[in-house]
C-alpha positions, -999 to +999 in steps of 0.1 A: -543+496-333-544+515-365-528+545-347-500+524-333-492+509-368-492+546-381-470+558-353-445+585-364-413+573-348-386+587-371-401+621-374-397+626-337-359+619-338-351+650-315-373+635-287-353+602-288-321+621-282-333+634-248-329+602-228-293+596-238-284+633-231-300+630-195-280+598-188-249+614-200-254+645-179-261+624-147-230+602-155-209+635-156-223+648-124-219+613-108-182+610-119-174+646-109-190+642-074-170+609-067-139+624-080-141+656-060-153+637-029-122+616-029-100+643-043-089+618-070-101+618-105-095+580-109-123+575-083-149+590-106-153+555-119-152+524-098-120+508-114-114+472-102-082+458-091-078+441-124-068+475-139-059+495-109-041+469-087-051+460-051-045+439-021-056+405-010-066+395+025-066+357+034-080+344+065-079+307+070-111+297+090-117+262+078-147+245+062-166+240+095-168+279+097-171+288+059-197+262+050-219+274+079-239+305+066-244+319+100-208+315+110-197+328+076-217+359+079-205+367+114-168+364+105-172+384+073-191+411+089-165+416+114-135+416+088-155+438+066-159+464+095-122+463+101-114+469+064-138+498+061-131+512+096-129+550+097-105+547+127-079+529+106-084+554+079-076+582+104-043+564+114-033+562+076-042+600+073-018+607+103+009+586+090+007+602+055+011+636+072+045+624+085+054+617+048+042+651+038+012+637+020-024+652+023-050+625+020-087+624+030-101+596+052-125+587+024-094+580+001-079+560+027-106+536+035-104+503+018-132+495-009-138+458-012-139+445-047-152+410-042-152+380-017-146+343-023-135+312-006-105+291-016-090+257-005-108+229+014-110+213+047-092+229+076-073+250+051-105+267+035-099+305+036-119+335+031-102+356+005-111+393+003-097+416-024-098+454-020-082+485-036-050+499-028-046+536-019-045+557-051-011+563-066-022+600-066-015+600-029+008+570-023+045+569-028+063+551-055+072+524-030+035+521-019+042+531+017+006+541+025-009+509+012+018+488+029+011+506+062-026+503+060-024+465+050-002+459+081-027+476+105-056+458+089-038+425+094-028+433+130-064+443+139-079+412+125-053+391+144-059+408+176-096+402+172-093+364+169-067+363+197-089+382+221-124+371+209-115+334+203-082+331+222-070+315+190-037+328+177-033+298+154-055+313+126-034+322+096-040+357+083-020+372+057-022+403+033-004+407+000-001+436-024-007+429-061-002+451-092-026+454-120-032+419-133-049+431-165-021+450-183-023+478-208-019+451-235-052+435-223-072+467-226-054+475-259-065+440-273-101+445-261-103+479-278-088+465-310-113+436-310-142+460-305-130+482-334-124+454-357-159+441-348-175+475-356-155+475-388-167+441-400-203+449-390-202+481-410-188+462-441-215+435-438-244+458-435-232+479-463-230+448-485-261+433-473-283+465-471-269+499-480-242+523-467-266+545-448-279+514-428-244+506-420-236+540-407-268+541-387-263+507-372-226+517-361-237+549-345-265+529-328-237+505-315-216+534-302-247+547-284-252+513-267-215+511-256-217+548-244-249+542-224-235+510-209-205+531-196-225+559-183-248+536-163-219+517-150-207+551-136-240+561-122-245+528-103-208+524-094-204+490-111-168+478-110-148+481-142-127+449-145-122+420-168-158+410-165-169+445-178-147+439-208-164+406-215-197+424-211-187+451-235-177+427-262-210+406-256-232+437-261-213+448-293-219+414-307-256+410-295-272+445-296-268+446-334-293+418-339-325+438-334-311+466-355-304+443-385-339+428-381-354+462-386-332+471-416-340+438-432-377+445-430-368+480-444-353+464-474-382+442-479-408+470-477-385+490-500-386+462-527-424+462-525-425+500-530-402+497-560-374+519-545-378+544-575-381+581-571-382+592-607-417+607-605-414+619-569-407+653-556-386+661-525-414+661-498-430+628-512-396+611-509-393+621-472-428+611-465-424+578-482-391+569-465-405+579-430-436+557-435-415+529-448-392+529-418-420+535-393-439+505-406-408+483-406-402+493-368-438+483-359-437+451-379-406+440-360-415+454-326-430+422-311-399+403-322-376+429-307-396+429-274-397+392-271-360+386-278-350+413-254-372+402-225-361+365-229-325+376-227-331+400-198-349+374-177-319+350-178-293+376-172-313+392-144-316+360-126-277+357-128-274+392-114-298+384-086-284+349-074-249+351-089-216+358-070-201+393-071-180+385-101-210+371-120-230+402-111-202+426-123-207+409-157-245+408-156-253+443-147-235+459-176-250+433-199-285+444-186-275+481-193-264+472-227-294+453-235-318+481-226-296+506-246-296+481-275-334+477-275-339+515-275-313+523-303-326+495-326-362+509-324-356+547-325-320+558-326-306+538-357-339+540-378-341+577-372-306+583-382-311+561-413-340+582-423-321+616-417-293+605-440-314+588-465-338+617-468-309+640-471-294+621-501-326+614-518-336+651-517-303+661-532-307+635-559-341+648-569-329+683-567-301+674-590-325+657-614-349+686-614-321+710-621-309+689-651-343+689-665-346+726-663-312+731-680-312+741-717-284+716-723-305+688-708-335+697-731-312+695-761-312+732-768-281+750-781-264+774-758-247+802-776 
């Protein structure tokens, strides 16, 4: 137990940087591989139709079908197989050649964003949203996307006509633009930046400037790790992701503030005066003070993180696709926030604080040795 309480955490700051660097490198590799495979840099990250636009396929099947899980699965699986068909992708590729466009099959295959039902009774419909063909390949009038949508619609109509001898089922596809405009993204970024600014001001007033800088860098770390993990696990980036981003910015600072609050209390107990200290003693005292603060708040940090993780993990498991797209980034952010509050932010605080204190002591010792400081007359 004594070894745990005396653990040297901030002294090993270079070790704590290894995990974020590895995640960053894996994200770069994943981004590059997806972009190269699809011959489209925008495919490096799974951008949802909220930001990239998309298409909506609506199949009116009625509540008798869609409220029966077995029937629902059968119909959805068939429609999904049509949407992701390589044969249809090949037709799009051939059509693209007539327009002088070179596109790969993988870039022509539809990627389903999410599925939901709408309406009631006989008008209940299965609604499937999927991406458009990237503007990197498509024309300004979206000819390739329109052509693919028409093939998909005809294929599904033929299936129901031949399989069920029912040509009355309503099937439609529609092209939609980006529902989340640039102004929404700009507003979200402004909200995040303003939040960071106010957090910095608050911590600087409540604690000290170095705590503020360390906390903000920790928050940037949390957001960056969240983005990198979203790239690696191909989580869709849409409005739910923006909501998750803002949630993490407001939540992950809690554990860091608790640690710095304990640092402040321990500093008061030690007196916070370095008049009789030398540089090495100051560094040792700062490190010991912060290490003890981390260990004293460790149980609280673990408990609060686990409690939140349990709730959000349940949402991710049993929730709908849209809920999962919010829950997964939040889980990534919680893990990153727990890590940064215990090792990243405190280590950065010690690095900055030790550097400043050593300079102060060096300046003080220099003044003491100066003839003018001792009252001697300099000719």
